[in-house]
N, C-alpha and C positions, 0 to 999 in steps of 0.2 A: 838569408837573403843573398842572391847571386848579385854582385856587382858587375856591371858592363863598364868598359872604359869611360863612356860618358858620364856614368854616375860618378865615377872617381874624379873626372875633371870639374864637374859641378861641386863635389864636396870641396875639393881643394880650393875652388875659386870662392864658395860662400865663406869658408873657414877664414880666408884672408881678408874677405870683404862682404860682410854680411847684408850690406845696404845696397848691392847691385840691384837693378831694376832687372826684370825678365829679360828685356831686350838686350842690356848690357851683358848679362850672364850668358845668353845665348851666343852672342859675337864672341864672348871670351872663351866659350868651350867649344865653338865651331859647329853650332845647330841651329836649327831655325828656332823661332820663339814658341811655337806649340808644343813639339816634342820635348823641348826643354822645360817648359811649364809643367807638362805631365809628368816628366821624371822627378822634378822637384817635388811635387804634390805626392807621388809615390814614396819618395824618401821620408816626407814628413808623416804620411799616414803609416809608415812602417815603423816609425820612431827612430829612425836613423838621424834625422835632422830632429831635435827636441825643441828648438826655439831659436831667437835671435835676439841677441842683446850687445849692448857696448861693453867694451873692456875698459874699465875704469882704473887709472894710475892709483893705487892706494896712498901713496905718498901726497899725492896732488889733493886728495880729500882729507888729509890729516891723519892718517893711518900709518905712522911711521914705524911700528913694531908689528913683525910677522914671526910668529912662533909655532913651533910644531910641538904638540903634547902628547907623549906616549902615556895610555892610561891602562892600568889593570884593574879588574873588576874582582870582587869578593867571590861571587858565585857565577856559575856559567848556566843558569837555569834560563830557559827559553824567554820566561816572563820578566826577569831581572834584565836581561840583555835587551828585550823590547821597550822596557821602561826606560833604560839608559838612552837607547837610541831616540826615543820620542822627546825626551828632555833635552838632549843635545841638539836634536833637529830644530828646536824652538829658540836656540840661542843664537842671535843675530852676530855676535862677534865670531863664532864659530863658522868660518866659510867653508869648511869641508871637514867630514869625518868618515874615517875608513875602518871597516873591521879587519884586523890584520893577523897574521900568523906571527909566532915568535914570542918574544919576551913580554910584548904588550898584548891587549886584546883590541884596543882601538887607538887609531893615530887621528888627533885633531889638528886642524890648521886653524889658528886663531889669529885676528888681527886686533891692535889696540892703538890709541894714540900715542902712547909712550909707556915706559917700564912701570911708571907708578899706577896707570890705569890697568895694565896688564896684570900687575902684582894683586890689584884690588879684585879684579875679575876673577883670577886664579884663586884666590883665598876665599871669596865670599860666594862664588858660583860653582866653579869647576870642582873643587873639594867638596861640595856639598851635593854633587849629583849622586843618584842612588847607586850604592855598592861600590864606590871608589875604594880600591885598596892602596894602590900607589898611582902617583903621577911624577913624570919626568918631563922637563921643558928643555926645548932646544929653540934657541934664538937664531934667526936668520941675520947673519952680518952684512951679507951682499947678495943681491939677486944676480945669479950668472945666467940661468936660463929658467924663465918662468913663462910657458907657452899654453896657450889654450888650443893651439892647433895639433890635431892628431895626424900621424902618418898614416892616411887611409890607403894610399897606394900600396904601402908595405903589408898592411893588414890584408888588403884583398888578394895580393899575390900569395901570402902564406895560406889564406882559406882556400885557393884554388888548387893547392897541392894535393 
């Protein structure tokens, strides 16, 4: 999909404040309301905008532990990997899962109330996932930068080269 400057302005504005009305958004990005609404709808229909949600502070809701878990699986068959992905996808405490290259096969981002509850989850849930060969946990000591905002202007510029 080709992005025009107006699309980039819309994406930047909505990433910063997803609750803008169409009128507020149009004013912020320098458009009239109808073309702005059409562009937003086109971005939604194309899957560029996948949804709108509140960004919740994990500590404020009692999730003091953030961990990254590198997982290696025994076999690399398509069926086993799909089964692992399905089971991980159903785990509420796993807030993100990535298939990665390198020493591990998957990288999980896990939240827990405290170290004891993380340990319980790791031992009784993660270790029992299908095909787990090894797992290594890294705990976040301090959030330095944790953003949900993507650099859409940079990405659009690199696509047009």
